[in-house]
N, C-alpha and C positions, 0 to 999 in steps of 0.2 A: 868754386866758391860762388854763390849767387851774387849779381851785381845789382845795383840799385835799379839799372835801366831794365831788368827783368820784371820790374812792377807792372801791373795790369794798365792798359792805356785809358786811364782815367785821369781827368784834369786835377793835378796835384792841388794841396792846400798848404798854405804857408804855415809853418809851426808858429810864427809870431802872431797869426790871425787867430789860433786857438786860444794862445795866452791873452790876446785881447779881448776874449768872451769873458765878460764879467760874471755871466750866469754860471759858468764852469769852476770860476776860481782857480784854475791852475797856475801853478808857480814854478819857475825854473830854477833848481837849486845847484845844478852843475852842468858842464860841458860849455861848448862854446856858444856864444850869444845867437838866439834864435833871430836875431836881425841879419845874420849872414846868409839868410836865403834857403834854411832848412825846408825841404818839402815833404809833406806826408802823401803817401798815394793810397794807404788803407790803414785800418785799424785792425789789431788782433790781440786777443786776450789769450794768455797763456800762463800756467802755474807750473810748467815743466821745469825741472832743474837745468835742463838744457834746450832752450827753444829753438835752436838753430835748424834742426831738420824741417820745422814747420814754417819756417819765414822764407818768403820769395823776394824781399828787398824793397825798402821805401816805407816800410810799415811804422805807426806808433804802436808801439808794443805795451800793453797793459798788464801790471801784474800786481798781486798783492804781497809777494814774496813768501809764498807758503814753503818753497823748497829752495830760499836763498841760503845755500850753505856756504859758497864761495863767491862773494860779491865780484872779486877780480875776474876770475874765470867767466862767471856769468856775463859781465860787460863785455869782455873780449869777444865771447862767442856771439852776442848780440851784434857787435860792430862787425864780425867777421860775415855774418849773415846778411849785412846790407841794411838793416833797420835803421829808420831815420831818427828815432828817439825812443825813450822809454819813461813810460808812465808809470809811477809808483803809488799805489793806494795806500793811505796810512791806517786804514781799518780794513778788517779787523784783527789781522795779525800783529802789525807795528802800529806804535803810537806816533812815531816820527820816522822819516827816512833814515836808514841805518848809515852812519858816518862812513863805514866801510864801502858802501856803495856809492856815496857820493864821491868819495876819494877816487874809486875805480873808474866812475864815469868822466871825470875830470882827466885821469890818466889816460884814457883811451878816447877821448874826444867826443863822447856820445851825450848828446842833449838828455837831461834828466827832469822829469816834471814831477812835481809833488801834486796828487790828486786828493783833495780834501775828503774828509769822511762824508759830507753832505753830497757829493757828486758821484753818481754811479758811472761804472764803467760804459754802460749804455747810452747814458746820457753824453759822454764825450764821443762814441760812435755816431750818434745822431747829428752831434754838432759838426763832425768832419763830413757827413753825407750831404747836410745841408750846405756846407761850404762849396762842396764839390758841384753840387746842382747848380748854385750861383754861377761859379765859375764856368760851368758848361754853358750856361744861358748867355753870359757874357762873350764867350767864345764864338757862340753860334751868332750873336748879333753882330760881333765884329766880322766874322767871315761872310755874313751877308751883305753888309755894308761893303766890304771891300770887293765882293762880286759885282754888286751894282756900280760902283765906281770904275771897276776895270772894263765892264761891258760898255759904259758910258764912253770910256775913253777910246774903246775900240772903234766906236761910231765916229770919231772925230776925223776930219780931213787928213791928219798926219797920225794914223791911229799907233803905229809901232812905238815911236817916242812918246805918245800920250799914254800908252799902257805902261811903259818902263817909268815913266813919272809918278803914274798912279800907284805902282807896285812899290816903288820907293818911298812914297808917302806913307802908304798903309804899314809898311814893314820899318818906317823911320830909318832906312840906311840907304844903300847904293844898289841900283839894278843895272846890268850892263848885259848887251845882246853881242855875243862873240861870233865873228865869221869861223868858217872851216880853219882858217889859218891861224887863229887865236887872236886876231886883232879885234878890237871893239869896234862894232858897226854903230851902235848907239848907246847912250849911257844917261842916267838920270839920278838925282840925289846927290847927297853931300860926297865930295870927294875924300876918299880914304887916304890913308897913309901910304907911302910908297911900299912898304913891306906888306900892308894888306892888299893893296892892289896887285903886286906880284903874286902873293899867295891866291888871290882869286883867278888870275890867269892860269897859274899852274892847276888849279883844281878844274878848270874848265877843258883843260887838257886831257884830263881822266875821261870826260864825258864825250869828247870829240871823237868821231869814228876812228878807229885806227886799223891795224893789220889783222889778219886772221890769227895771228899769234898773240894780239893784243887787242881783243874786241872791247868796244867802247862800253861804258856802264849807261844805264839810263838816268841815273843821279848820282851825287856824289857830296859829301859834306866834310867840314874841317873847321879848325879852330885857328884864327889869324893870330898874328904874334901879339896884337893888342887886345886879344880876348873876344873880337867880334866873330860872330857865327857865320861861316861862309857855306854857301850851297851852290851847286850846279846842276842843270837840268837840260836833258837833250830836247831840242825844238825842231818840229818839222819832220818832213817824211825823207830821211836820208841825206839832208842838204849839209849837215855838219854844224847846223847853227846850235848855240849853247846859250842859255839863260844863267848868269851868274848873279848871285845876290849876297852882300855883305850887310848884317844887320847887328844891332847892338847886342842882342841876345836871342836864345831861341825860345820863342813865345809858342803857347798852345795856339794851334790853327795857323802858324806861318808856313808849314808845308801844303795846307789845302789851298791858301791864297796863293801861294807860287804856282801851285797846280792849275789854277784857273788861267794865271797869266800865260803859262805854257801852252795850254790848249789855244787861248786867243792868238798868241804869237804864230802857233802853229799854222791857223787858219789864215792869219794876215800874211804870212809869208808863202802861201801855196801857191800864189801866182807865179814865183821865182822857180818853180820846179821844172818847168819846161815841157817840150812838146810830148815826152814819153808819158808824163802823168796825165795831160790832157787827153791822149789817146786813151788811157786805162778808164778814165772818167767818161769818155764818150762811149766806150765799150759797154760799160754799166748802164748808160742811159738807153742804149740800143736794146739791150736785154729786156729792160723794163717796158720798151715799146714794142716787144714781141719778137725781136730777132732771136735766131738760134745761136746756140753756143759756137757752132761752127763758123757762122758769119762774124761773130764778133771776135774769135780768137786772133785774127791778123791785128786787131786794135789793141788787144791786151798784150801782144808781144809774144815771141818765140818761146820765152822762158829759159830755163827752168824755173818753175814756181815753187814755193813751199808753202803748203797750208799749215797754219798754227791753230790749235784750239787752247784756249785759256780760261782759267777760273781763279778768281781772287779780286784784287784790287782793293781799294779803300772805302768802296760803297758809294763814291760820288758819281753823279751823271757824267763826267768827264774822264773817269777811269779807263774806259776802252779806248777813247780816243789818244789819250796819253799814252797807253800802251802800245799802240800803232805807231805813234810818233817815236816812241823809245825803240822800236824794232825797225824803224825806217820804212813805214808804209802806210799811206793814208787809206788803204783798202780794209776796212775794219767792219764788222758786223756783229751785233749782239742779239742772240737768240732769245726765245721766249723763257728759256730754263736758265738765263744768267750766263751761258756759255759764250765767250768772246771768240771770233774766229778772225784771223788776219791772213791776208794774202801777201807773201813776201815775194819780192823779186829776186833775181839770182843775186844781186850785189848786196842785198841785205844781210848784214850779221846777225845770227841767231844765237843769243846768250840767255842764261836764267835772268830773270827780273824780280827785283824785290816785291814780294806780298803776292806774287801770281805763281800758278802751277800750269806748267807749257807742256803741250803735247804736239810734236811736229811730224809731219809726213816726210817722205824722201822726196827730193826734186823732182818735179813732174812737168811735162809740156801740157798746153792748155786742153788737150783731149783727155788727159790723165788725171784732170783736177778734181772730178767726181770720186774716184778711186782714192786719190790723195787725201779728200775731206774726211772719208770713213776711216783711212789710217791714222790721220791727226786725232780723230775722236778716240779711237782705242789706244794711241799712245798716251792721251791725256788721261784715261781711265787707270793706265798702268802707272802714271805718274802720281795720281792721286792714292792709288791702294799701297805703293811703295814709299810715299812722303818724299818724292824727289821733285826737285824744282822744274826739271825738263827731261822728258823721255823723247828719243826720236825713233821712229818706226823703222824698222828692219825691212829693207825691200828684197831680200834674197836669202833663200834658206841656206846656202852655204856660210854666208856671213852670220846668219843667225846662230848655227852651230858653232861657229868659230868663236862668236863671242860667248856663248855659253861655256864651252869648253875654257876659255881663258877666265871666267868667273871662278871655275873649279879650281884654280890654281892654288889658292891658300890652303887646299885639302890635300895637296899632291905628297907632302910628307907624312901624312897620317892614313895609313890604309884603313884603320879601324874606323875613322870617322868617314871616309869615304864609302866603305861597306855598310856602315849604318845607314847612311843618308841613302844610299842605293836600296837598301831592302826596306826601308821607312817609306820611301816613296812608291815602291812597288806594290805595297800593301796599303795604300792609300791612307798613310799617316795613322795607321793603327799602333798604339804604343804596345798593346799586349801581344799581338800577333808579331810584331818585329821582335820583341824581347823572346818570344818563343823560338823563331827562326834562328836568331843568333845565339840561343843559349845564355843570356844575360838577364838581369833584372830590368824591369821596366823604368826604375828610375834612372839606371844608367843609361837607357836609350834617350829618355828626357834630357838628360845632361849632355849628351853626345849632339842631340839635335839642336839644342840650344847653342852649343859651341860652333856648331856648323853656321847657323844663323849669323852669329856673331862675326866670323871668319869672314863669310861670305857678304857680309853687309847686305842681306837680303831677308825680305819678309817671306817666310815659308808658309804663311796662311793664304798667300796670293796663288790661285790657281796657275796663272800665266808662269809665275816663277817656278812653281813645281814642275810644270811641263817643260819648260827649258832646261832646267837642271836633270830631269830625268831623261831627256833624249839626249842631252850630252853625256850622262853616265852609261847610257846604253850604247851609244855609237862610240864612245872612247874606248 
């Protein structure tokens, strides 16, 4: 079932704001009051008897009731699809909103708006887009002002407490910097309740680097017992510092503002990284001044090192640095094509990151980093093609074949599927030639290959995937 959270990432419009637009003349006739915070993410017009398949969630659905045969089922399906509200045009099909629809919307908790004859559906849509543009402008202005305030705070003699104070002020909440042991190092803003403070500590524990069996997350969010929105973010290069925030509500732009604070705190706490990090930066400086990789390798450390290529992020200038901080390394580079490269030390844990697609090399010593960079690039290409969050390079042919054979396990009990896949691959994906070779209809071939793709959870249009499976079938 679609959820309202599946709505596009546009700034929502309060339903109350639409009702307050006198030019539209909308009137709520059923459902919970719009003052309850109902948000509209988009406008959709449909005269289908069942609009459910065409809704993403969060819509103001507009209809004139052309196929309104069963008001109760109609309202139930709209609610099930996650729509925010229903706008009913009283012309040209109906002179008034049908009483049965009013009762159904009240019963299912769906806000129902009466759209007067003089108001076109396109006028309602234009009003929503206008309100969204105004909301986006306010959000950008707020984020810009917050960035300026945080940057100014970072330049003060006591930068870490100042940044926390500024963040708490901008989010109207509480900001806490936790150490690796979970104890607060600095805090600013209004003291929350004991239950909320305890919940924020627990959430910070989710982000604090854990064991290999429980890798840390880059960020996490939750709701406190008193309804406050809680969030936690990894800070710094593998030090285990965590920024925790408790805000009255989750406002548009809050995540971006917190992200700026995370980057600043990562930079401000960099001096605590110790001699190892200093040596790595020294190696980079020497390379820039003309030293050879062999000369700088001792400063970089013996390794092993993992090269990570990444694409994605939120589009802000701080996204690459934030990714490095989340992975536990300050050694980050962004290429001209937008690909981010991160060099991870042996101790750093590698796990999927929200909003990013990652390709990782096998661990390598400094002399093997050039090859590892190539392997990470290939792994990123595979991750993109297969829509996976993280793909690791396989550094040995036996492991490659073993992994491919393991992937064929779901087909073990179906010789027909295995034979069809083997023949189809050997004939370069030709439906007709495969059908002729097996003596079956081409539609049967398509059905079996589709079933194989589902069982294997594989993209059979990917050349690399086909190659892996072909070698596994041939050698197996």
